[in-house]
Rosetta silent file (secondary structure, phi, psi, omega in degrees, C-alpha in Angstrom):
SEQUENCE: MDRVAGKATLPIWLALIALTLFAVLFDNGALLAPLLGEAAGANNYLHELFHDGRHVLGTPCH
SCORE:     score description
SCORE:     0.000 S_00000001
   1 L     0.000  -34.567 -179.895    5.359   24.708   22.244 S_00000001
   2 H   -64.370  -32.424  179.820    7.078   21.541   23.457 S_00000001
   3 H   -66.101  -36.075  178.918   10.471   23.012   22.658 S_00000001
   4 H   -69.236  -43.291  179.237    9.793   25.971   24.957 S_00000001
   5 H   -63.513  -37.960  178.252    8.624   23.714   27.792 S_00000001
   6 H   -64.992  -38.661  178.773   11.741   21.570   27.397 S_00000001
   7 H   -71.184  -29.279 -179.494   13.998   24.604   27.641 S_00000001
   8 H   -71.717  -28.435 -179.177   12.158   25.840   30.733 S_00000001
   9 H   -83.994  -12.723  179.945   12.871   22.607   32.596 S_00000001
  10 H   -57.532  -46.853  178.202   16.614   22.711   31.887 S_00000001
  11 H   -62.297  -32.600  178.000   17.404   25.030   34.837 S_00000001
  12 H   -66.087  -45.059  178.103   15.378   22.778   37.125 S_00000001
  13 H   -63.257  -41.409  178.615   17.361   19.721   36.029 S_00000001
  14 H   -63.310  -38.655  178.049   20.642   21.576   36.422 S_00000001
  15 H   -66.336  -40.898  178.090   19.657   22.633   39.943 S_00000001
  16 H   -65.425  -39.570  177.800   18.741   19.053   40.871 S_00000001
  17 H   -65.842  -42.731  178.918   22.027   17.761   39.486 S_00000001
  18 H   -63.698  -41.862  178.685   23.976   20.425   41.402 S_00000001
  19 H   -64.894  -40.015  178.223   22.129   19.603   44.631 S_00000001
  20 H   -64.691  -44.438  177.933   22.780   15.896   44.140 S_00000001
  21 H   -62.494  -40.122  177.072   26.492   16.479   43.519 S_00000001
  22 H   -61.457  -45.778 -178.361   26.673   18.665   46.626 S_00000001
  23 H   -62.378  -42.635 -177.086   24.946   15.992   48.703 S_00000001
  24 H   -73.569  -40.869 -170.167   27.200   13.218   47.442 S_00000001
  25 H   -94.785  -29.107 -170.320   30.512   15.071   47.472 S_00000001
  26 L  -125.675  -26.672 -171.372   30.394   17.661   50.242 S_00000001
  27 L   -71.535  140.735  176.662   27.458   17.339   52.615 S_00000001
  28 L  -123.301   34.151  178.229   28.038   15.920   56.088 S_00000001
  29 L   111.066   -3.503 -176.889   24.477   15.917   57.330 S_00000001
  30 L   -66.465  -30.151 -179.987   23.572   19.584   56.898 S_00000001
  31 L   -70.102  -27.082  179.097   20.767   18.777   54.447 S_00000001
  32 L   -91.829   -9.282 -177.123   19.037   16.590   57.034 S_00000001
  33 H   -57.171  -42.650  178.290   19.528   19.005   59.932 S_00000001
  34 H   -63.110  -28.217 -178.798   16.200   20.851   59.403 S_00000001
  35 H   -87.413  -40.003 -172.663   14.352   17.524   59.479 S_00000001
  36 H  -107.441   -8.584 -179.133   16.250   15.625   62.172 S_00000001
  37 L    68.552 -138.670 -177.251   17.750   18.385   64.287 S_00000001
  38 H   -66.879  -21.748 -179.940   20.868   17.434   66.244 S_00000001
  39 H   -63.928  -28.294  179.794   20.452   13.767   65.316 S_00000001
  40 H   -63.446  -40.276  178.718   21.539   14.575   61.753 S_00000001
  41 H   -79.053  -37.951 -177.264   24.968   15.613   62.942 S_00000001
  42 H   -69.362  -41.412 -177.401   25.297   13.039   65.691 S_00000001
  43 H   -94.756  -16.722  176.069   24.329   10.045   63.557 S_00000001
  44 L    53.127   44.744 -177.892   25.644   11.407   60.251 S_00000001
  45 H   -55.793  -49.569 -174.943   22.988    9.596   58.207 S_00000001
  46 H   -67.415  -40.944  178.858   23.606   11.473   54.977 S_00000001
  47 H   -61.406  -45.947 -179.107   27.382   11.233   55.170 S_00000001
  48 H   -66.427  -34.647  179.079   27.251    7.495   55.744 S_00000001
  49 H   -63.010  -41.280 -175.814   24.718    7.041   52.947 S_00000001
  50 H   -97.797   -1.145 -176.738   26.972    8.713   50.385 S_00000001
  51 H   -58.512  -49.151  179.642   30.347    7.670   51.798 S_00000001
  52 H   -67.624  -31.853  176.579   30.669    4.601   49.589 S_00000001
  53 H   -62.558  -35.605  176.719   29.368    6.607   46.646 S_00000001
  54 H   -63.416  -41.578  178.896   32.282    8.975   47.064 S_00000001
  55 H   -66.747  -39.678  179.037   34.682    6.076   46.852 S_00000001
  56 H   -61.938  -38.909  179.437   32.924    4.679   43.771 S_00000001
  57 H   -77.678   -8.813  179.734   33.256    8.084   42.065 S_00000001
  58 L    80.973   17.810 -179.920   36.921    8.234   43.026 S_00000001
  59 L   -88.943  124.494  178.253   36.466   11.357   45.159 S_00000001
  60 L   -68.128  133.876  179.855   38.807   11.495   48.148 S_00000001
  61 L  -133.222    6.028  179.175   36.860   11.924   51.358 S_00000001
  62 L  -114.048    0.000    0.000   39.349   10.960   54.038 S_00000001
């Protein structure tokens, strides 16, 4: 039974990994927009949070 439960969680993990990669590599505040409204775009919290992470991963962002 444990083997079935482990296989069922694989798509969940893959979705979380994909969302994390999107947030780190491509997002410019759109994920926070529903929570913060216009402040998410104006202050760019998420972009600034992951900006250095992009450089650490070697992903060009400029």
